[in-house]
Structures are given as C-alpha cells and as structure tokens.
N, C-alpha and C positions, 0 to 999 in steps of 0.2 A: 505493499498501499505505499502510497505518497503521502508524507507528512506535509509537505508545503503547497498544498494546493490553495487558491486565492480564495478569500471569504470575502464578498462584496458586502456584508453587514460590518465589516470592520471600517469601512469609509465611512465619511461623514455625509450627513443628509443636507441636499441642496437647500430647503425651506429650515430653518431652525425653530420647530415649534414643538414643544412637549406634546406626547400623547398620553390621554389619561387612562385608557385601557387598550391592550392589545394582545392577543391570543388564541386561542383555539376554541372550538366547540365540536359537540357531535362525536366525543371521544367515547367509544364502548369500552367499557371495563368491568372485569370481573370482580365481586370484592365479597368480604364476609361483614354479616350484620347480626349483633345479639339482640334477643328478642327479650321483653320482658317477661311475658307469658310460657316460654318455655327454654328450658338450659339449651338445645341445640342451636348452633349456629346458621344462618340461612347463607346458603351459596346463592347470590343476585348479579343481573347486570346494570350497570349504572350508564347513563349518558351525562358525561363530564363535560364541564366548561372550565377554562383556567385562563386567567387574564392577569396581566401587571403592567405597570405605568414605564415608561422609558422619558429619559429626559431631553432636550431640545438638540443635544448635541451626540445624540444616539441614532443611527439609521433605524436600525430595527432588532429584533431578537431571534435565535434559534428556536424555530417551533419545535424541534424535536428535544430540545430542554425540556419543555413542559411534560411532554410523554415520559422521558428520563427521570424526570423528579418521580412520577406516579409508579413508575417501573420498582422502585427500591421498596413500596410500602404494600404491594399487593400481597394478597394474604393474611394480613392483620386485620382484624377487626374494625369497622370504621366507626368512630366516636368522635367527639369535639376534640379531645385530646391529638387524636389523630389527625385530623383536619388541619389543626394548628401547626403540628409539625412538619406537614406538607407546605402549607404556605410560607412558613419560615424558611424551609429548606428552599423554593422557589423562588423566593426572595434573594436569598442568596447567590445562588445560581444564575439569576439573571441580573444581579448587582441592581437592584432598584427600590425604589420606597415602598409601594404597596402592592399585594397580590389579593387574588378574589379566586374563588373556586365553587362550584356548584355543582352536587350529586344528584341527579333525578332519576328514579325507579320506582318499581310496584311493590309493594310491602304486601305478603300474604297476613291476613288475621283471620282466625277460623270464625264461622257464624254459624249459629244454632237456629233453626226453623221454629218459629214459637210454640206450634203444637204438635207436629209430627216429630219434633227433635231430630231432623236430619243436618249432620255436619258437615258443611263445606268450606274450603278457604275463600275469602274474599279479597279482592286484592285493591290497595288503595295507591294511589297517586301520591309519591311522597317525594321530599327533596332536603338535604343538606347544604347549607350554605356558611360559607365562612369567608369573613375579610379581616387582613391583616393591614395596618397601617403603621407606618414608623417616621418620624420625623429626626429623630437620631438613633445610633447604634445602641441604643441603651433602654430605649422605652418603644412598646409595641401597644397598639389599641387593637385587639381579637373582639371580633363580633359572629356570633354563632345564630343561626337560625334553621327553624325545622318548618316545614311545611307539609300539610297533607290534606288532600281532597276527599271531600266525604259526601257520597251521595244518599238523598232522602226522597221522600215523596210528599206533596204538598197538595192536598185536600183543598179545593177553591171554598173559600167562606160564602163567596156571593153565589155561586153555584148551587152551594149546599140550601142557602136560605131561599132561592127561587124555586127551588125544588120542593121543600116545604111549604111554599105558598101554592105551588101547585095541587100539593096534597090534599090541602085545606080546601081545595076547589073540586075533589073528586077527581084530579088528574093524576098522572106521573110524568114525573121528569128524571132526568140522568146526571146526575153530577160529574164535573169532571176532576181531574186532578194531573198535576205537572210532574215528569222527573226534573229532580233539584239537585242542585250541588253547592257545597260550602267549602271554598279555597280558604285554608286559613295559614298562615305565615306567623309562627311566634317566636320571640327574640328570649334566650336563657343566657345567665350568668352563673357563675360561680359562687356558690357549691347547689345552686338549682336547677341543675340540668334534669331533664325530663325525659322518658321514654316516647316513641312515638306512638304508642298504644296509649298513654295517658292523655294525649291531645286528642285523639281519636274517639275516646271514651268520653271527654267533655264536650264534644260536638255531638256525638250520638245521644248521650244523655239528656241533651237539651231540646231532641228533637225525636218526637213518639215515633213517627211515620217513616222506618226503615226497610229497605229492601233485603232479599233473602237470597242466595244463590238456588236451594232446593224448596218447593213450596207443594203441597198436597193440597186438596181442597178444603182440608179443615184450616189451614194456614192461612190460604186464600181468604176465608170468611174471616177469620181473626184479624189479619191484616185490614180487610175492610171495614170491621166494626172498630178497630183501633183508630182508622182515617176518620171516620164519621165522627168521632167522637173529639178529633184534635185537628180542626180546619186550620191553614194557617196562609196568611199572605206572606209576600216577601219580605215585609215589615215586620212581621210577627217573630218569622225564623231568625232573622238576624239580631233581634232584641234577644230572644231567647239564648242564641248562641253567644253573643256578646256577653251577657250576666255571666254564661259559665265559665267563660274565659278571665274575665275579673276574678270571679270568686277563687279563681286556682292562683295563688299569690307565688306561686313559682315563674309565673311568666312576668319576665320585666317589660315586655311589650308585645303588641298582637294587632294583626290586621285580619279582617275577612271580608269576604265578598261572597254574597249568596245569588243564584243564578236559578231562576225558574222557567224552565223551557216550555213557555207556554203551548198549550194545547188546542185554542181557540182563536189564538191571534197569530200574527205572523211575526211578530217581537219576543221577545224576552223579557219578562221582569228581573231587575238587579237592585241591591242595595249593598253599600259599602259602610263599613263601621272599622273605627282603629281606637285604641286604649285612650290617647292623646296626651302620652307624657311630652314633655320639654325635648325637642331635637328626636323626637321617636317617630314611627311609621303616620304618614299622612296620605290625602289623596293624591300623592305624587307618586306615591309607591304603589303600582296598579299590580293586582294579582293576576 
C-alpha cells in the first residue's frame, strides 16, 4: 500500500466559513440493548446519524472516521454512558468542539390481549440521541434524549354524542375512531436516567384505548367497550399524556406531539405540548 497518497481534505477551503454540522446519515449498525422487563439483551439494528462541526479553516472531515469511531463500540450494550464515550471519542478524532449522534430503532415490548390473554411482541419506534458540546478541553456539556412513538386509538366524542342523539330519535348510527400516535421525546440527567419501557408505560397509562397484535372476538368487544367509555379529542389525549410526563420527576424536560389520523376528514388533527422549562424544548423543536 502507498502511504503518501494525496489527501484533498488537508487543503484549505476557498471560502472560510465555519460549518455547524457535517457528518453521515442512514448508517445501519447492529447493537445490543438491555431491557427493563427481561434479563436478556436484544440484538437490534439501528439507523444512525453522526455529525460534528468544523472550523472555518478546515476544508472537511473524513467520513470514514465516523464509521471507524462506531466500530470500536460494536457489541457493547447501548446506554447513555456509552453514547457519551462515542461522542467524546468522535470529537477527539475529528478535532472539533461539538459532536452529535442519534440511534433510531424498533424496540420490542410484549403486549397481552385484554380477554383472551394472547401475548405477542409490539414494536415501538424509539431513539437515543446524544449531544456533546465543549468550549475548552476541560469542560463538556452532555445532553441525552430518549424518544418513543406510541400508537393508540381515539374514539371521537362528537361522533359518539351524535349517535346517542340518533338513538334518542329511535334511529341508529355508527361512531368512528382514528388510528393515533404520540411522539414523545424526553431529556434525562444523572442520576435520573430511565428505561424506554418507563416512557412507554407513562404514555400508555394515560390513554385507555390501546391496540393489540392479537385479538379474538372477546377482545374486540372489550376494546369497543373501553373506547365507548373513553372518547377523546386530540386535545384530551395530549393533556392526559402531558400530566403523566409532568408527574414523572425523573424527566428533566419533555415534548410531545399527538397525531389523530382522521377517518372522515382529509386532514389530520395534531397537538403539541412541552414542559416549558427555561432553555428547554419549545415549538421550534419539531417531532
């Protein structure tokens, strides 16, 4: 092999402007994830993004260095402290001030049908996100975020009331429901790190109308009964979830977006809310 091949990245840029973020996306990585509810570790595949900043006198970075940084950590259980180590290593290799990475993956959690008690895994879209910022070599600011997407059903209160009105007139109607989703992102800090299952439980505990992978007729009847007793607008859903997130004192900050995929409208109903701490999540941070 030739050791003295030219490296265009070592040249100086023609336009001296710093770049806030440069890196790679859509990197598929196998990793291990520990579960709160079971001792074994899950072997999962994540879609990874990695970014860093560069100074105005640096032309660019070696994209292979991002992947090379990940290579040294394959086979280790992915946690907040491992993400911190990867970010610190990435910063040192790139000789930059700031580093960022995000793991997006599907996390399995067992779900049992309400009546037939059939059990089957339900996969949740989840993410781990880390940011490491430093203004000198001795001080680092590390931020760690965990994201989950929880599906639920929203039984329309207007539809329910209109059908009740038809019943009073001796007629019949059929209420409608929407497939709905809550996208939640929480920030945690030491010593209050939480499991993904904790976040999922908080959201699902706030919403009564949940989906199941396997349902029999007795399950479907029970699901319909629960829905009829718990009609919710998107505003109701996000308030219930917001209260659950506020009640968990381990969350330093949180933001949530609820989406109800309307069945009789051409649009979707959405609502967003956030904790509202100083310098925290706000409407500019979209989920």
